[in-house]
C-alpha positions in Angstrom: -52.7 5.5 26.9 -50.0 5.3 29.5 -49.0 1.8 28.3 -48.7 3.2 24.7 -46.4 6.0 25.9 -44.4 3.6 28.0 -43.9 1.2 25.1 -43.0 4.1 22.9 -40.4 5.3 25.4 -38.9 1.8 25.7 -38.7 1.5 21.9 -37.1 5.0 21.7 -34.6 4.0 24.4 -33.8 0.8 22.5 -33.2 2.7 19.3 -30.9 5.2 21.2 -29.0 2.4 22.8 -28.6 0.7 19.4 -27.4 3.9 17.8 -24.9 4.3 20.6 -23.5 0.8 20.0 -23.2 1.6 16.3 -21.3 4.8 16.9 -19.1 2.9 19.4 -18.4 0.2 16.8 -17.8 2.6 14.0 -15.3 4.5 16.2 -13.5 1.3 17.0 -13.4 0.3 13.3 -11.9 3.7 12.3 -9.2 3.2 14.9 -8.5 -0.3 13.7 -8.5 0.7 10.1 -6.0 3.4 10.9 -3.7 1.0 12.6 -3.9 -1.5 9.7 -3.1 1.3 7.3 0.0 2.2 9.3 1.1 -1.5 9.4 0.7 -1.8 5.6 2.7 1.4 5.1 5.5 0.1 7.2 5.6 -3.2 5.5 5.6 -1.7 2.0 8.3 0.9 3.0 10.5 -1.9 4.4 10.1 -4.0 1.2 10.9 -1.0 -1.1 14.2 0.0 0.5 16.6 -2.4 -1.3 15.1 -2.1 -4.8 14.9 1.7 -4.4 18.5 1.8 -3.2 19.7 -0.3 -6.2 17.7 1.9 -8.6 19.2 5.0 -7.2 22.7 3.5 -7.3 22.2 2.4 -10.9 21.1 5.9 -11.9 24.0 7.4 -10.1 26.4 4.9 -11.6 25.1 5.7 -15.0 25.6 9.5 -14.5 29.0 9.2 -12.8 30.2 6.7 -15.4 29.8 9.2 -18.3 32.4 11.8 -17.5 35.0 9.7 -15.8 34.9 6.0 -16.6 34.0 6.3 -20.3 36.9 8.6 -21.0 39.4 6.6 -19.1 38.5 3.2 -20.6 38.2 4.7 -24.1 41.6 6.3 -23.8 43.0 3.0 -22.6 41.6 1.2 -25.7 43.0 3.9 -28.0 46.4 3.4 -26.3 46.4 -0.3 -27.2 45.6 0.4 -30.9 41.8 0.5 -31.2 40.6 3.3 -33.4 39.4 6.2 -31.3 35.7 6.2 -32.5 35.4 2.4 -31.9 37.0 2.7 -28.4 34.5 5.4 -27.3 31.6 3.6 -28.8 32.5 0.3 -27.1 32.9 1.9 -23.7 29.6 3.8 -24.0 27.7 0.7 -25.0 29.2 -1.4 -22.1 28.3 1.2 -19.5 24.8 1.7 -20.8 24.2 -2.1 -20.7 25.4 -2.3 -17.1 23.2 0.6 -16.0 20.2 -0.8 -17.9 20.8 -4.2 -16.2 20.8 -2.6 -12.8 17.6 -0.6 -13.5 15.9 -3.6 -14.9 16.7 -5.7 -11.8 15.3 -3.0 -9.6 12.1 -2.6 -11.7 11.6 -6.4 -11.5 11.9 -6.3 -7.8 9.3 -3.5 -7.6 7.0 -5.7 -9.7 7.3 -8.6 -7.2 6.1 -6.5 -4.3 2.6 -7.2 -3.1 0.0 -4.7 -4.0 0.2 -1.8 -1.6 -2.3 -1.7 1.2 -4.2 -4.9 0.1 -5.1 -5.8 3.6 -6.3 -2.3 4.5 -8.4 -2.1 1.3 -10.0 -5.5 1.9 -10.7 -4.7 5.6 -12.1 -1.3 4.7 -14.5 -2.8 2.1 -15.7 -5.4 4.7 -16.2 -2.7 7.3 -18.2 -0.4 5.0 -20.4 -3.4 4.1 -20.8 -4.2 7.8 -21.8 -0.6 8.6 -24.3 -0.5 5.7 -25.9 -3.8 6.9 -26.0 -2.7 10.5 -27.7 0.6 9.6 -30.3 -1.3 7.5 -30.8 -3.7 10.4 -31.3 -0.8 12.9 -33.7 1.0 10.6 -35.8 -2.2 10.3 -35.4 -4.3 13.4 -33.0 -2.9 16.0 -33.8 -5.7 18.5 -32.2 -8.3 16.3 -28.6 -7.1 16.8 -26.3 -9.8 18.3 -22.6 -9.3 19.4 -20.7 -7.1 17.1 -22.9 -7.7 14.1 -20.1 -8.8 11.8 -20.4 -12.5 12.4 -24.1 -13.2 12.9 -25.0 -16.5 14.8 -26.0 -19.4 12.6 
């Protein structure tokens, strides 16, 4: 009977130790996942600065062009003999095309950016799968754990 209790205590200690390792590994994974998320956020933010600046500049140019530039150019065309309605129409069309071109350029650049947080998402999926497998392994056979459990020996 003493041997049975001793074996049970050893098994219980082994399970406690295995659970401790799992908690340790999960804590490390959470920290690493957080760092990867921060790195991805910095990368995406750095890649978005120029297209975002051009988009804002294009929008501001469009808004600023309406009251000042359109009137000045249209009045210049009227002064050289273009009918007033045609002059205003030509100027409005030219400024709209310019602003649309700038916004189109910026939108294309946004489309070329890699998907946000791709690395974080992939690593998170791998980590969740690893934790599930590890918990299954601990529930069935805790003595079979090797290393970090992510790359089992062949």
